[in-house]
N, CA and C atoms as a LAMMPS dump frame, in Angstrom:
ITEM: TIMESTEP
0
ITEM: NUMBER OF ATOMS
399
ITEM: BOX BOUNDS ff ff ff
-5.0000000000000000e+02 5.0000000000000000e+02
-5.0000000000000000e+02 5.0000000000000000e+02
-5.0000000000000000e+02 5.0000000000000000e+02
ITEM: ATOMS id mol type element x y z
1 1 1 N -350.097 285.185 -66.28
2 1 2 C -350.104 286.329 -65.403
3 1 3 C -348.756 287.019 -65.472
4 2 1 N -348.784 288.31 -65.535
5 2 2 C -347.569 289.1 -65.479
6 2 3 C -347.033 289.088 -64.048
7 3 1 N -345.738 289.062 -63.901
8 3 2 C -345.13 289.059 -62.577
9 3 3 C -345.501 290.332 -61.821
10 4 1 N -345.831 290.166 -60.543
11 4 2 C -346.184 291.299 -59.685
12 4 3 C -345.216 291.302 -58.509
13 5 1 N -344.64 292.47 -58.232
14 5 2 C -343.647 292.572 -57.166
15 5 3 C -344.03 293.663 -56.186
16 6 1 N -343.553 293.496 -54.951
17 6 2 C -343.758 294.52 -53.921
18 6 3 C -342.643 294.415 -52.899
19 7 1 N -342.398 295.529 -52.224
20 7 2 C -341.437 295.55 -51.123
21 7 3 C -342.043 296.345 -49.979
22 8 1 N -341.962 295.789 -48.775
23 8 2 C -342.484 296.435 -47.575
24 8 3 C -341.346 296.586 -46.578
25 9 1 N -341.181 297.792 -46.059
26 9 2 C -340.223 298.035 -44.978
27 9 3 C -341.023 298.352 -43.731
28 10 1 N -340.754 297.596 -42.68
29 10 2 C -341.501 297.758 -41.438
30 10 3 C -340.55 297.892 -40.26
31 11 1 N -340.917 298.749 -39.322
32 11 2 C -340.179 298.787 -38.063
33 11 3 C -340.487 297.486 -37.337
34 12 1 N -339.525 296.958 -36.652
35 12 2 C -339.718 295.686 -35.943
36 12 3 C -340.442 295.947 -34.628
37 13 1 N -341.725 296.253 -34.762
38 13 2 C -342.619 296.486 -33.628
39 13 3 C -343.921 295.769 -33.938
40 14 1 N -344.474 295.083 -32.956
41 14 2 C -345.686 294.298 -33.2
42 14 3 C -346.844 295.144 -33.722
43 15 1 N -346.852 296.436 -33.416
44 15 2 C -347.901 297.323 -33.927
45 15 3 C -347.911 297.35 -35.457
46 16 1 N -346.794 297.028 -36.065
47 16 2 C -346.671 297.066 -37.521
48 16 3 C -347.414 295.917 -38.214
49 17 1 N -347.887 294.947 -37.445
50 17 2 C -348.61 293.826 -38.058
51 17 3 C -349.862 294.295 -38.785
52 18 1 N -350.53 295.315 -38.267
53 18 2 C -351.705 295.858 -38.962
54 18 3 C -351.312 296.433 -40.324
55 19 1 N -350.183 297.111 -40.37
56 19 2 C -349.685 297.673 -41.627
57 19 3 C -349.33 296.558 -42.61
58 20 1 N -348.763 295.487 -42.098
59 20 2 C -348.428 294.345 -42.944
60 20 3 C -349.682 293.775 -43.6
61 21 1 N -350.734 293.591 -42.831
62 21 2 C -351.984 293.054 -43.388
63 21 3 C -352.529 293.987 -44.464
64 22 1 N -352.514 295.282 -44.203
65 22 2 C -353.002 296.263 -45.183
66 22 3 C -352.221 296.154 -46.485
67 23 1 N -350.914 296.043 -46.382
68 23 2 C -350.066 295.939 -47.578
69 23 3 C -350.31 294.624 -48.323
70 24 1 N -350.507 293.538 -47.59
71 24 2 C -350.791 292.257 -48.235
72 24 3 C -352.127 292.28 -48.964
73 25 1 N -353.141 292.847 -48.325
74 25 2 C -354.455 292.94 -48.97
75 25 3 C -354.335 293.73 -50.262
76 26 1 N -353.654 294.854 -50.233
77 26 2 C -353.475 295.676 -51.43
78 26 3 C -352.747 294.895 -52.527
79 27 1 N -351.675 294.21 -52.156
80 27 2 C -350.894 293.432 -53.125
81 27 3 C -351.752 292.349 -53.784
82 28 1 N -352.472 291.584 -52.972
83 28 2 C -353.247 290.478 -53.531
84 28 3 C -354.53 290.935 -54.224
85 29 1 N -355.042 292.108 -53.878
86 29 2 C -356.16 292.665 -54.647
87 29 3 C -355.697 293.011 -56.056
88 30 1 N -354.506 293.589 -56.172
89 30 2 C -353.956 293.896 -57.506
90 30 3 C -353.791 292.626 -58.332
91 31 1 N -353.423 291.542 -57.678
92 31 2 C -353.211 290.268 -58.373
93 31 3 C -354.513 289.483 -58.565
94 32 1 N -355.597 289.988 -57.98
95 32 2 C -356.885 289.292 -58.015
96 32 3 C -356.776 287.896 -57.382
97 33 1 N -356.021 287.845 -56.282
98 33 2 C -355.818 286.593 -55.547
99 33 3 C -355.998 286.832 -54.043
100 34 1 N -357.098 287.453 -53.674
101 34 2 C -357.309 287.792 -52.262
102 34 3 C -357.429 286.552 -51.375
103 35 1 N -357.681 285.4 -51.97
104 35 2 C -357.759 284.163 -51.186
105 35 3 C -356.409 283.779 -50.569
106 36 1 N -355.327 284.399 -51.012
107 36 2 C -354 284.085 -50.479
108 36 3 C -353.606 284.938 -49.275
109 37 1 N -354.358 285.987 -48.999
110 37 2 C -353.969 286.929 -47.941
111 37 3 C -353.763 286.227 -46.603
112 38 1 N -354.709 285.419 -46.171
113 38 2 C -354.617 284.815 -44.839
114 38 3 C -353.432 283.871 -44.691
115 39 1 N -353.189 283.026 -45.682
116 39 2 C -352.085 282.08 -45.552
117 39 3 C -350.731 282.791 -45.604
118 40 1 N -350.588 283.765 -46.477
119 40 2 C -349.325 284.505 -46.546
120 40 3 C -349.142 285.327 -45.281
121 41 1 N -350.212 285.917 -44.79
122 41 2 C -350.128 286.686 -43.55
123 41 3 C -349.69 285.794 -42.388
124 42 1 N -350.209 284.59 -42.31
125 42 2 C -349.823 283.67 -41.238
126 42 3 C -348.321 283.399 -41.263
127 43 1 N -347.79 283.139 -42.438
128 43 2 C -346.36 282.87 -42.596
129 43 3 C -345.543 284.09 -42.18
130 44 1 N -345.906 285.259 -42.717
131 44 2 C -345.129 286.458 -42.43
132 44 3 C -345.291 286.927 -40.995
133 45 1 N -346.474 286.757 -40.443
134 45 2 C -346.693 287.142 -39.038
135 45 3 C -345.817 286.309 -38.107
136 46 1 N -345.667 285.047 -38.402
137 46 2 C -344.811 284.181 -37.582
138 46 3 C -343.354 284.627 -37.661
139 47 1 N -342.861 284.863 -38.867
140 47 2 C -341.482 285.334 -39.018
141 47 3 C -341.286 286.68 -38.326
142 48 1 N -342.244 287.576 -38.524
143 48 2 C -342.154 288.923 -37.956
144 48 3 C -342.146 288.878 -36.427
145 49 1 N -343.047 288.098 -35.846
146 49 2 C -343.11 287.985 -34.385
147 49 3 C -341.801 287.427 -33.833
148 50 1 N -341.206 286.461 -34.531
149 50 2 C -339.915 285.927 -34.098
150 50 3 C -338.826 286.987 -34.186
151 51 1 N -338.837 287.796 -35.251
152 51 2 C -337.848 288.868 -35.401
153 51 3 C -337.943 289.868 -34.26
154 52 1 N -339.163 290.208 -33.885
155 52 2 C -339.387 291.197 -32.827
156 52 3 C -339.117 290.608 -31.449
157 53 1 N -339.726 289.476 -31.156
158 53 2 C -339.691 288.919 -29.8
159 53 3 C -338.395 288.197 -29.443
160 54 1 N -337.756 287.577 -30.412
161 54 2 C -336.564 286.779 -30.114
162 54 3 C -335.306 287.328 -30.785
163 55 1 N -335.462 287.893 -31.967
164 55 2 C -334.305 288.335 -32.736
165 55 3 C -333.816 289.726 -32.427
166 56 1 N -334.626 290.488 -31.714
167 56 2 C -334.249 291.863 -31.353
168 56 3 C -333.934 292.706 -32.58
169 57 1 N -334.66 292.47 -33.673
170 57 2 C -334.467 293.238 -34.905
171 57 3 C -335 294.655 -34.735
172 58 1 N -334.511 295.559 -35.564
173 58 2 C -335.03 296.925 -35.567
174 58 3 C -335.834 297.212 -36.839
175 59 1 N -335.567 296.457 -37.894
176 59 2 C -336.271 296.668 -39.162
177 59 3 C -336.412 295.346 -39.899
178 60 1 N -337.502 295.237 -40.636
179 60 2 C -337.774 294.059 -41.459
180 60 3 C -338.104 294.541 -42.865
181 61 1 N -337.55 293.868 -43.847
182 61 2 C -337.865 294.156 -45.248
183 61 3 C -338.416 292.878 -45.868
184 62 1 N -339.583 293.001 -46.475
185 62 2 C -340.25 291.858 -47.106
186 62 3 C -340.412 292.173 -48.584
187 63 1 N -339.947 291.254 -49.42
188 63 2 C -340.134 291.388 -50.864
189 63 3 C -340.99 290.222 -51.345
190 64 1 N -341.99 290.541 -52.137
191 64 2 C -342.867 289.529 -52.722
192 64 3 C -342.715 289.567 -54.23
193 65 1 N -342.663 288.4 -54.828
194 65 2 C -342.617 288.279 -56.28
195 65 3 C -343.597 287.173 -56.663
196 66 1 N -344.671 287.567 -57.298
197 66 2 C -345.738 286.646 -57.68
198 66 3 C -345.682 286.419 -59.179
199 67 1 N -345.617 285.144 -59.579
200 67 2 C -345.692 284.833 -61.003
201 67 3 C -346.796 283.815 -61.232
202 68 1 N -346.808 283.185 -62.383
203 68 2 C -347.909 282.301 -62.761
204 68 3 C -348.197 281.169 -61.784
205 69 1 N -347.172 280.599 -61.206
206 69 2 C -347.401 279.408 -60.399
207 69 3 C -346.911 279.492 -58.961
208 70 1 N -346.232 280.575 -58.605
209 70 2 C -345.656 280.62 -57.262
210 70 3 C -345.522 282.043 -56.733
211 71 1 N -345.481 282.115 -55.412
212 71 2 C -345.173 283.353 -54.713
213 71 3 C -343.808 283.156 -54.067
214 72 1 N -342.875 284.038 -54.373
215 72 2 C -341.546 284.003 -53.787
216 72 3 C -341.475 285.11 -52.741
217 73 1 N -341.116 284.719 -51.535
218 73 2 C -341.034 285.653 -50.42
219 73 3 C -339.576 285.748 -49.991
220 74 1 N -339.084 286.976 -49.911
221 74 2 C -337.738 287.234 -49.404
222 74 3 C -337.898 288.1 -48.168
223 75 1 N -337.443 287.574 -47.052
224 75 2 C -337.638 288.201 -45.746
225 75 3 C -336.263 288.515 -45.168
226 76 1 N -336.065 289.759 -44.764
227 76 2 C -334.753 290.197 -44.273
228 76 3 C -334.936 290.965 -42.968
229 77 1 N -334.145 290.613 -41.964
230 77 2 C -334.143 291.407 -40.739
231 77 3 C -332.715 291.584 -40.248
232 78 1 N -332.547 292.554 -39.367
233 78 2 C -331.221 292.861 -38.836
234 78 3 C -331.067 292.354 -37.403
235 79 1 N -331.781 291.305 -37.077
236 79 2 C -331.75 290.752 -35.729
237 79 3 C -330.603 289.791 -35.502
238 80 1 N -330.648 289.155 -34.357
239 80 2 C -329.666 288.161 -33.96
240 80 3 C -329.676 287.002 -34.963
241 81 1 N -328.512 286.495 -35.292
242 81 2 C -328.421 285.373 -36.242
243 81 3 C -329.213 284.183 -35.727
244 82 1 N -330.104 283.675 -36.598
245 82 2 C -330.907 282.524 -36.21
246 82 3 C -331.506 281.884 -37.458
247 83 1 N -331.222 280.601 -37.641
248 83 2 C -331.79 279.841 -38.746
249 83 3 C -333.033 279.112 -38.237
250 84 1 N -334.223 279.61 -38.567
251 84 2 C -335.435 278.971 -38.051
252 84 3 C -335.651 277.57 -38.587
253 85 1 N -335.008 277.229 -39.689
254 85 2 C -335.237 275.926 -40.308
255 85 3 C -334.301 274.844 -39.771
256 86 1 N -333.445 275.216 -38.84
257 86 2 C -332.554 274.23 -38.235
258 86 3 C -333.179 273.586 -36.991
259 87 1 N -334.331 274.073 -36.58
260 87 2 C -334.982 273.518 -35.395
261 87 3 C -335.635 272.183 -35.731
262 88 1 N -335.618 271.258 -34.791
263 88 2 C -336.243 269.95 -35.054
264 88 3 C -337.764 270.078 -35.162
265 89 1 N -338.342 269.134 -35.846
266 89 2 C -339.802 269.094 -35.975
267 89 3 C -340.412 268.925 -34.58
268 90 1 N -341.439 269.711 -34.278
269 90 2 C -342.039 269.599 -32.94
270 90 3 C -342.806 268.288 -32.776
271 91 1 N -342.946 267.864 -31.54
272 91 2 C -343.734 266.679 -31.217
273 91 3 C -345.209 267.051 -31.365
274 92 1 N -345.873 266.455 -32.318
275 92 2 C -347.281 266.75 -32.566
276 92 3 C -348.195 265.659 -32.021
277 93 1 N -347.601 264.678 -31.382
278 93 2 C -348.375 263.569 -30.832
279 93 3 C -348.239 263.57 -29.321
280 94 1 N -349.136 262.904 -28.68
281 94 2 C -349.081 262.808 -27.228
282 94 3 C -349.801 263.965 -26.56
283 95 1 N -349.914 263.897 -25.249
284 95 2 C -350.632 264.928 -24.496
285 95 3 C -349.945 266.295 -24.597
286 96 1 N -350.733 267.324 -24.647
287 96 2 C -350.209 268.689 -24.756
288 96 3 C -349.252 268.997 -23.611
289 97 1 N -349.548 268.493 -22.439
290 97 2 C -348.701 268.77 -21.27
291 97 3 C -347.273 268.266 -21.46
292 98 1 N -347.092 267.271 -22.303
293 98 2 C -345.777 266.676 -22.501
294 98 3 C -345.009 267.277 -23.677
295 99 1 N -345.645 268.168 -24.4
296 99 2 C -344.996 268.775 -25.566
297 99 3 C -344.201 270.003 -25.137
298 100 1 N -343.101 270.248 -25.847
299 100 2 C -342.31 271.432 -25.539
300 100 3 C -342.976 272.661 -26.15
301 101 1 N -342.706 273.801 -25.542
302 101 2 C -343.274 275.062 -26.011
303 101 3 C -342.455 275.554 -27.187
304 102 1 N -343.145 276.08 -28.184
305 102 2 C -342.47 276.68 -29.328
306 102 3 C -342.292 275.715 -30.481
307 103 1 N -341.941 276.306 -31.619
308 103 2 C -341.641 275.505 -32.803
309 103 3 C -342.817 275.259 -33.729
310 104 1 N -344.034 275.499 -33.259
311 104 2 C -345.194 275.226 -34.117
312 104 3 C -345.293 276.207 -35.28
313 105 1 N -344.946 277.453 -35.042
314 105 2 C -345.015 278.452 -36.119
315 105 3 C -344.083 278.115 -37.261
316 106 1 N -342.861 277.754 -36.944
317 106 2 C -341.902 277.382 -37.985
318 106 3 C -342.353 276.1 -38.681
319 107 1 N -342.919 275.18 -37.92
320 107 2 C -343.468 273.955 -38.515
321 107 3 C -344.565 274.307 -39.531
322 108 1 N -345.453 275.225 -39.169
323 108 2 C -346.505 275.664 -40.095
324 108 3 C -345.914 276.275 -41.359
325 109 1 N -344.886 277.095 -41.198
326 109 2 C -344.242 277.702 -42.366
327 109 3 C -343.695 276.613 -43.283
328 110 1 N -343.04 275.625 -42.708
329 110 2 C -342.499 274.52 -43.521
330 110 3 C -343.604 273.765 -44.244
331 111 1 N -344.724 273.576 -43.582
332 111 2 C -345.845 272.854 -44.19
333 111 3 C -346.539 273.669 -45.279
334 112 1 N -346.53 274.986 -45.149
335 112 2 C -347.267 275.852 -46.077
336 112 3 C -346.437 276.286 -47.279
337 113 1 N -345.143 276.014 -47.263
338 113 2 C -344.274 276.431 -48.359
339 113 3 C -343.609 275.214 -48.989
340 114 1 N -343.198 275.384 -50.235
341 114 2 C -342.546 274.273 -50.935
342 114 3 C -341.027 274.41 -50.93
343 115 1 N -340.538 275.565 -50.538
344 115 2 C -339.093 275.801 -50.456
345 115 3 C -338.824 276.778 -49.323
346 116 1 N -337.776 276.481 -48.54
347 116 2 C -337.346 277.373 -47.476
348 116 3 C -335.823 277.397 -47.481
349 117 1 N -335.256 278.573 -47.316
350 117 2 C -333.81 278.656 -47.154
351 117 3 C -333.473 279.81 -46.22
352 118 1 N -332.322 279.669 -45.568
353 118 2 C -331.838 280.689 -44.647
354 118 3 C -330.382 280.97 -44.966
355 119 1 N -330.021 282.241 -44.844
356 119 2 C -328.635 282.651 -45.031
357 119 3 C -328.366 283.823 -44.089
358 120 1 N -327.183 283.861 -43.533
359 120 2 C -326.742 285.021 -42.758
360 120 3 C -325.74 285.748 -43.635
361 121 1 N -326.036 286.997 -43.969
362 121 2 C -325.175 287.782 -44.841
363 121 3 C -324.924 289.124 -44.183
364 122 1 N -323.676 289.376 -43.908
365 122 2 C -323.273 290.564 -43.159
366 122 3 C -324.036 290.528 -41.836
367 123 1 N -324.812 291.481 -41.5
368 123 2 C -325.535 291.454 -40.226
369 123 3 C -327.031 291.216 -40.415
370 124 1 N -327.385 290.46 -41.431
371 124 2 C -328.793 290.257 -41.751
372 124 3 C -329.153 288.777 -41.832
373 125 1 N -330.353 288.463 -41.361
374 125 2 C -330.971 287.164 -41.594
375 125 3 C -331.737 287.273 -42.893
376 126 1 N -331.481 286.361 -43.816
377 126 2 C -332.173 286.348 -45.104
378 126 3 C -332.912 285.024 -45.236
379 127 1 N -334.214 285.125 -45.344
380 127 2 C -335.051 283.938 -45.471
381 127 3 C -335.767 284.006 -46.814
382 128 1 N -335.703 282.923 -47.552
383 128 2 C -336.419 282.809 -48.828
384 128 3 C -337.421 281.672 -48.726
385 129 1 N -338.627 281.97 -49.158
386 129 2 C -339.707 280.988 -49.134
387 129 3 C -340.397 280.984 -50.498
388 130 1 N -340.923 279.848 -50.878
389 130 2 C -341.749 279.754 -52.073
390 130 3 C -343.035 279.034 -51.714
391 131 1 N -344.137 279.621 -52.16
392 131 2 C -345.459 279.025 -51.953
393 131 3 C -346.102 278.782 -53.305
394 132 1 N -346.721 277.628 -53.482
395 132 2 C -347.542 277.402 -54.668
396 132 3 C -348.779 278.275 -54.586
397 133 1 N -349.263 278.714 -55.752
398 133 2 C -350.523 279.474 -55.745
399 133 3 C -351.588 278.713 -56.506
């Protein structure tokens, strides 16, 4: 497969999630891999919601690079510095009432990707993810 790339710039507003899905569907239709839309959307929706709700970002830039065996995701926002991968693994056992709120989305991202990295560069959060296809 020839490498396929895309870049999406979105305002950091939850209304933009519909636009994100539209762009993902278009990207994966071109790649003839529409079965990946839901899983990639789940990962990006979690990052995006965190950028909007907790990071106070104003803009998000998402770059996708698809090759023969992997999807590389580069996610950039201008929000508050925060490394989502530094959070401890959530308690997945025991009664729900005893579990702390939050952390499940990042846990899902870690489970769905084979590589995760975070960097703060200038005033931007830079997250790199790799997913097997």
